[in-house]
DOLUMSE-336457 format. One record per residue: residue in one letter; x, y, z of N, C-alpha, C, O in turn. Coordinates in steps of 0.001 Angstrom, whole numbers, plus 500000, padded with zeros to 6 digits. Layout:
aXYZXYZXYZXYZ/...
REM end
This chain:
m086823450733071468085693449886071840085086449324070558084827450071069614/d084866448047070522084325447445069307082814447702069208082179448112070179/t082271447461068053080873447771067747079898446978068605078883447515069050/q080196445715068839079303444877069634079243445364071089078167445415071685/a080370445710071640080400446222073011079656447547073104078951447803074080/l079814448385072089079114449663072046077610449446071945076833450146072594/a077201448481071135075784448173070980075182447664072288073999447885072546/l075964447000073100075487446536074395075502447656075440074633447704076311/a076472448540075356076640449584076366075649450732076210075188451284077209/l075316451100074980074450452260074771073078452122075433072640453065076093/p072380450992075288071087450890075982071226450965077505070360451529078175/l072297450407078053072507450475079493072775451905079956072287452330081004/i073540452629079178073820454034079498072534454847079415072270455688080274/g071731454595078375070446455282078228069510454973079380068845455868079902/w069454453719079776068588453316080886069041453973082179068216454461082951/a070334453990082417070864454589083639070585456089083691070198456606084739/s070775456789082582070525458236082584069037458530082717068656459499083374/h068195457713082106066748457885082230066308457643083677065472458377084203/t066864456625084312066555456335085703066974457491086598066239457861087513/a068134458060086348068611459195087137067690460395086966067395461091087937/l067236460642085750066327461753085487064997461544086209064487462471086838/l064433460347086127063172460072086799063303460169088311062406460677088984/t064402459689088839064640459778090280064701461231090721064135461601091750/h065382462043089947065473463472090258064097464120090198063742464899091082/r063321463809089171061971464392089052061076463973090209060317464788090733/l061159462721090605060351462263091734060762462959093024059917463318093844/a062061463147093194062554463795094408062128465255094468061856465772095551/t062067465916093341061730467332093327060241467589093152059804468735093262/a059465466574092887058038466771092665057310467167093941056181467653093878/h057928466973095087057294467315096345057606468747096774057156469199097827/r058356469436095974058706470828096268058467471689095034058692471248093907/d058014472907095250057835473857094167059211474359093744059991474800094589/p059523474298092451060867474700092017061165476182092236062326476554092408/l060147477026092233060367478458092399060534478855093863061458479587094215/t059638478369094703059648478790096110060364477812097032060835478199098101/g060451476547096626061033475540097487060065475007098534060425474153099343/l058832475514098516057826475058099469057254473718099020057331473360097844/r056685472986099963056073471702099629054873471908098719054120472870098867/t054708470989097780053528470979096929052445470170097623052660469626098706/r051280470096096994050199469279097538050677467843097738050391467227098765/a051400467315096765051922465947096875052894465832098043052881464836098765/g053730466835098231054679466817099335053999466831100690054401466105101600/w052960467664100830052218467709102090051461466410102322051352465949103458/t050938465817101255050207464561101388051128463450101866050761462674102748/v052318463370101293053292462365101720053654462570103185053734461605103945/l053872463807103584054212464098104971053057463725105901053281463133106957/a051830464066105517050665463728106337050514462218106478050225461725107569/e050705461483105393050606460026105453051675459443106378051414458487107109/r052861460013106346053946459546107213053598459785108692053824458922109541/v053047460963108980052663461276110357051578460314110835051634459816111959/i050596460058109981049501459161110349050016457741110584049562457067111509/r050949457285109766051508455938109960052271455839111282052171454834111985/r053022456868111612053844456831112824053031457058114094053340456503115148/h052007457865113983051200458240115150049738457946114826049028458786114272/r049310456752115177047963456288114818046850457169115359045767457218114775/d047092457861116458046049458709117031046145460164116554045424461024117060/a047010460442115605047189461803115097046026462208114201045385461370113567/v045773463493114166044789464071113262045548465062112393046265465924112901/v045387464937111091046080465820110156045035466576109351044106465977108810/l045186467884109273044271468728108530045067469459107456046002470195107774/l044709469265106192045350469965105084044354470969104518043233470600104167/l044752472227104426043897473272103883044476473772102571045671474053102474/d043620473881101562044028474440100277043621475908100280042433476223100214/l044592476799100357044304478212100544044200479023099258043884480211099313/d044453478424098118044411479221096895043054479179096198042920479709095095/h042063478574096801040686478551096299040554477921094924039670478310094160/v041388476980094589041291476287093315040689474915093561041224474116094331/d039565474650092895038902473357093033039470472425091964039197472599090777/r040249471450092379040890470544091430040058469286091182040506468379090480/t038854469221091748038010468039091559037076468171090376036493467181089933/t036921469396089850036044469618088702036809470302087594037949470725087788/d036199470412086448036808471104085311036502472595085421035470473039084917/g037330473346086036037071474766086097037466475332087342037311476535087550/
REM end
């Protein structure tokens, strides 16, 4: 492979691998890597999907670990 072709191919290869990594991270961000359970983001996405499909639905999300993420502390 000549130098010019390599210079053109390397950024494309880098972009493709970076895109694959980001896609994987986005796909796994909705699940906890240790337990496999849905994260807050995963439950939120699911709740939004239910609300879009069923306009009269009521969705209640409870945070059971007593951590207040709206303040510093």
